[in-house]
N, C-alpha and C positions, 0 to 999 in steps of 0.2 A: 961735581954735585948733578944727579939724577933730576931729569925735564919731569916735571909734573904735566900731566894732560888731563884735559876734560874728559868724561863720555862721551860729550858730542865731537870732539875732537878726533876721539878714537874711533866712533862708529864712521865720522866721514872719511875718516883714513883707511879705514879697512872698505867701505864704499868706493872709494877712489882707485884701489888697488884691484877690485873686483870688475868694474867698469873699464878699466885698462889693460885687463887680460883678456886678449883676443879668443883664448880656448873656452871663455865662459859665453861667447857671445856666440849667437845664432850655430847654438848646440843641440843636437839631438838626444834626447834622453830616452829610454825605453824603462817602463815601470806598469806598474799596477796600479790603476786608482782606489783609492779609499777616500772616506769622509766627505764625498761629494756633496756641494751644496750651491746652490744657484739661488740670490737675493734677487728681490724684487727690482734694485739698480738693474738687474742683468749682470752684472760681475759673478764668476764664478769661482769658487775656492776648493781645494782638494789636496791629497797627497798622493804622491807617487812613491811608491814603495818596493823594494825587491827582499829578499831573504835577510838581509842583511841593515839595511838602513830606510828611512822616510826623509824626501824631499815636499817642502810644503810649496803649494804652486798656486798661482793666481793669473785667470785670462779675463781679461777686462771684456767688457761688454761690445765693445767693437770687435773684438778679435772672436768671441764666442758666439755672434751671430751670423759670423761666417762659415762654423762647424754645421756639414751635411748632416751630421750623426747627432746622435744624443748622448752624452758621456754619461756611464753607468759605474758604479760601484765595482770593483773585481774585473773590469775592463783593462785588459793589456792593452797599451797605446805607445807610440812613437810622438814624443811632445817636443816641438821646436821654438827654443826662446833664448833669453839669457838671463843667468843667475846675477842679481842684485841685493845689495841690503836695504831692507825696510827700517829707515835710520830709526823713526821712533820707537818701534822695539827693539833696535839692536838683532833683528834677526835677520838671515839672507834668506831670499826666496826665489823660486823659478819662476819667471814671467813668462807664459807661453804664448805665443803667437798663431801659432798652428799646431794642428794635432790631427794623428790618422789613427785608425786603428792598426793594431799589429798583428800581421797575418792576413787580414781580410782587408779588401778595399774599402776605403770610404766611403763609396758611393754605394757599393753594396750592403751593406752595412745600414746605411741611414735609409734605404730601401725597404729592407727586412724590418726594420724599426717602426717607421710609417705604415709599411704593410699590416704590421700585428697590431699597432695600436687602431688603426681605421677599420681593420677586419672586426676587432672587438667591440667598435661601435656600430657596425652591421652596414656599414656603408658597402660592402660588397656582398650583401644577400640578396639573393634570387627573388624573395618576396617584392623586393621594389624594383626589379628590372621592368620595364615597360615595354610593351609590343611596339613595331613597326608598323605603321598604317602600310594598307596595301596599296594604295592608289594615290600616293601624296602629291600635290601641284608646286610645292616652293619648297626648295633645301637650302639651308643655309649652311655655309662653308666658312669654318674657322682657323686659317693656316696663312702660310705665306702668299702674299700676291705674285711670288717669282718660284720659278722652279718648275718640276714636273710632278708635283702632287694636285694643283690646282688643273694643270693640263689636262691629266690622266683621268679627275672626276668629271672636266668638262667633257672630254672625248666619249667616254663611256656612258654619260648621262644621256647626251644627246642622239648617240646611235639607239640607247634603248627606249628613249621618249623624246623626241624633238620638242614637243609642248613644254617641259619640264621647266620652272623658271629657277635659277641657281642666285644665292645671293651671297658674296663675301663679304667677310669682315677680316681685313688683312691685319696681320698679325707680326710679330717676330716670332720664332720658333724655337730659338735657344739665345742664351744669353741674358745680360742683366734684365731683370723687367720683364722678361719674355712670359712668364707664369701669370704674373698680374695682367698684361693685355690676352692672353686667352681665357683667363677666368672673366674678364670685361667683355670677350666678344660672347662667349656662352650667356652671360647676364643681358647682353644686349638685343639678343635675339628673342630673349624670354619674356622681356618688359617693354622691347620699343618696336620691334619687327618681329614678329609672330610668324613662324613656318612651320612645316610638318614634321621636317625631320633634320638634325643637325649632324652634319660629319667634321670631326675634330682631329686633326692631324699634321702629318709633317712626314717626310721621306726618312729614309732610314738615315744611321750613324752610329758613332760608339755612345755608352752610355752616358757620357758627359754629355752628348750631342742633344740625348733624347731628355734629359733631367729635367728640363720643365714640365714636361706631361707627368712628373712622379712628385713634382709639386702639392702642396697639402691644399693650397689655395685652389688649382687646377680642380682635383680631387674633388674638394667640396662643391665646387661651381655645377660640376657634372651631377653629381648625386643631388643636388637642388634642383636642377633643370626639369620643368614642367613637360619639355620636348624631348621625343626619344633621341638619344644621342649615340651615334657610331662613333668607335675609335679607332683610326686608321693612323697609327703611329709605327714608322718603321718598317720594317720588313717582317716575313712569318716569322722569324726566330726571335724577333725583338719583345719585349713584354715591359710594359711601364703600369704605374697604378692606374693610370687613366682608362686601360684595357679593363681591369678588375672593376670599375667602378661604373662603367658605360652601360647602356640597356643592348649594345651588341659589339662585339669584337670584330675588326676586319685586319686579314692578314697584311692587305695592299689598301692604297687608296682608290686603286681600279675596284675592289671587291668592295670596299666601302659604297660606291657608285652603284654596283650591282644590287647590293642588298635594300640600297635605299629607292629605286630608281626600278619600278618594272620593266619588263621589256615587252613593247607595244606588238612586235609580230607575236611574242607567245601570248598576249592578251587575244587578239585578236584570232588565232588559233585555236584558244580554248572556246572563245564565242561561236565560231565556224561551228564546232565540234559539238557543242551545247545546242547550236541551231538545229544542225540534222540529228540530234539525238531528239530533240523536240517534233522536228518533222516526222521522223520515224515513227514515234510516241503516237501523234494524232495521226497519221495515216491508219495504224495498226488500231486505233480507236475507233476511228470511222470504219473499220472493216467488221470489228466486233459489233457495232453498234448495229450495222447493216444486215448482218446475220441476224442480231436478236430479233430486229424488227421482220424480215422475212419470215422468221420461225413464227412469230407472233401472228402473221398476216396467212397464214398456211393453216393455223389452228381450227380448232371448231368453233369458236366464237366467231370468228370473221368468215369462214366459209359457209357456216350452216347457222346463221342466228336464229332462224325459228325455230329449228331443231330444240336448240337452247332455250328458248322460252317454253316451248310443248313440254320440256322436261321439268323444268322449274314449276310449270303449272300442276303438272302430275305430282310433284313432291307436296305443293302447296295442299292440292287435293287429299291426299293421304295424310297431312299433319290438320287438315280442317277435320276429315274424318275418325282420326285420332283422338283429337280435343273432343268431339262430339260424345263419341263413347266413354271419353273420362269423365265428362262433366255428369253424363247418365248414371255412370256408378257412383261418382261422387254424391249426387241428389240422391241415389235410393240408400246410400248407406247412412246419411244424415237422417233421410227419412226414418229409417229402419231404428235410428239411436234414439230420434224422437219419442216413437212408441214405446220403447222400452220405458224411457225415462217416463211417459205417460203414466205407463204400467205402474212402475214404481212408487210414482205420486199417489197413484191413486189407493196403493194399498196403505198409504199412510193418511189418508185424505179422511177425518173425522164425518163427513156427508157419506161415505161410502159405509161406514160404519152402521150409520143409522137406516142406511137402504136395506141392511141386512136385518135388520129387526130391534137395533139397539138404540136407546135413548141418552141423553145427554141432560144432566141436571143440573141446575144453575140454582144458587141461592137468592135471596133477596137483592145482592149487592150485585149479581150477575157472575160471579166466581164461579165456578166449576167445581161440583163438590166429586172430587175425587176419593173420598175415604169417608166411611160410613160415621167416622169420630168428627167430621167436620158439621154433622147438624143434629140438632134436639127435636125431642117432642114437640109438636104446635110449630116449628117452624115452615113457614110458606117457602114452597120452592117451586120452579119452573122447570118443565121436561119437554125437550124439544125430541120430536120423533120424526120419521117419515111423511112430508107432508104438512107438518106444523109444530104446535108446542100446548102445553097446557098448564093451567097453574092447580098445586095440591099442597094441601096440610100434613106434615107428619102426624100420624096418629099414635105410632106404633115405632120402637127400632130393635131390631133382632141382629145382635152380632154373632157373626159365624166364627 
């Protein structure tokens, strides 16, 4: 008689088979990501597929946090993990513990992804770059207290300006927690120990060694810094995201010191050169002024001052003579105009008419009688003649 099993028994049996099959443990599978989704819990669920099949996959948060790159749909990857049964649904899944891009280095892909994302946010834009001060007094350094980096910066800085003050914030420059230390060092100088310039860096190494300076926390700390930051990471051929966001990139730590600290000897040379130019300019100015003064002293004003007064006196006499002539001519013209106007007034003066033998007739109201129709027979009128007037009565009227 056949043995009857429950669903759970069969599922557990299959799960046990898969767990005991070493070929399904620590296996690496190549496939293309699809339906990728990361939940708020941090767990990631997706499918790995090729042209013939699809495999359900899961990455628990603890493993997902270790990924250096951001998984995306259609990305070809190599995933390592174990195939097991999810007993509740009776489905087998691939539990991924490690994953890397297929054909592209994990760090290289992570670098490009983060660079693209931060670039779109504007963190690398030129408009946010701050200029370096010409004559700093205090330099902050965020690097390892051991190694050649600090020694190179110290040596170059002291040679260029012995009075420069250097302040070190010691950090790890690689390994777990190093990025957070670097970011904290940058923040420390911005909030608690202000300096004029910050140098952030380390010596050369592989991309893995330099990775702390590609971490987002470091990039954002540099971008947020109010103090100008010089990135001095690795060698001339090494590039990190810190180089892109920093206000200035130095190929080496020594060059960073040269960028940050002015050379006193060069400054003194510039000062001496400027002083020589000022002295030459002053001598030239004095010579020019002396020549101008000598020319003035030799002029007519200083050599024959009385002649100048005589000349001015003659001009004054000429002006006075011209003014008198103008005044006489003006008075004459005004007198002639006045006589002319008087003649015109005389022509229209009634008394002038009377003196020529004419008279003026007024009625009893004193109104001038200008027309024969204004009087009647027996009206009393007054007649004004030259030398006086007389009264008369109208006896007759003869109209013409």
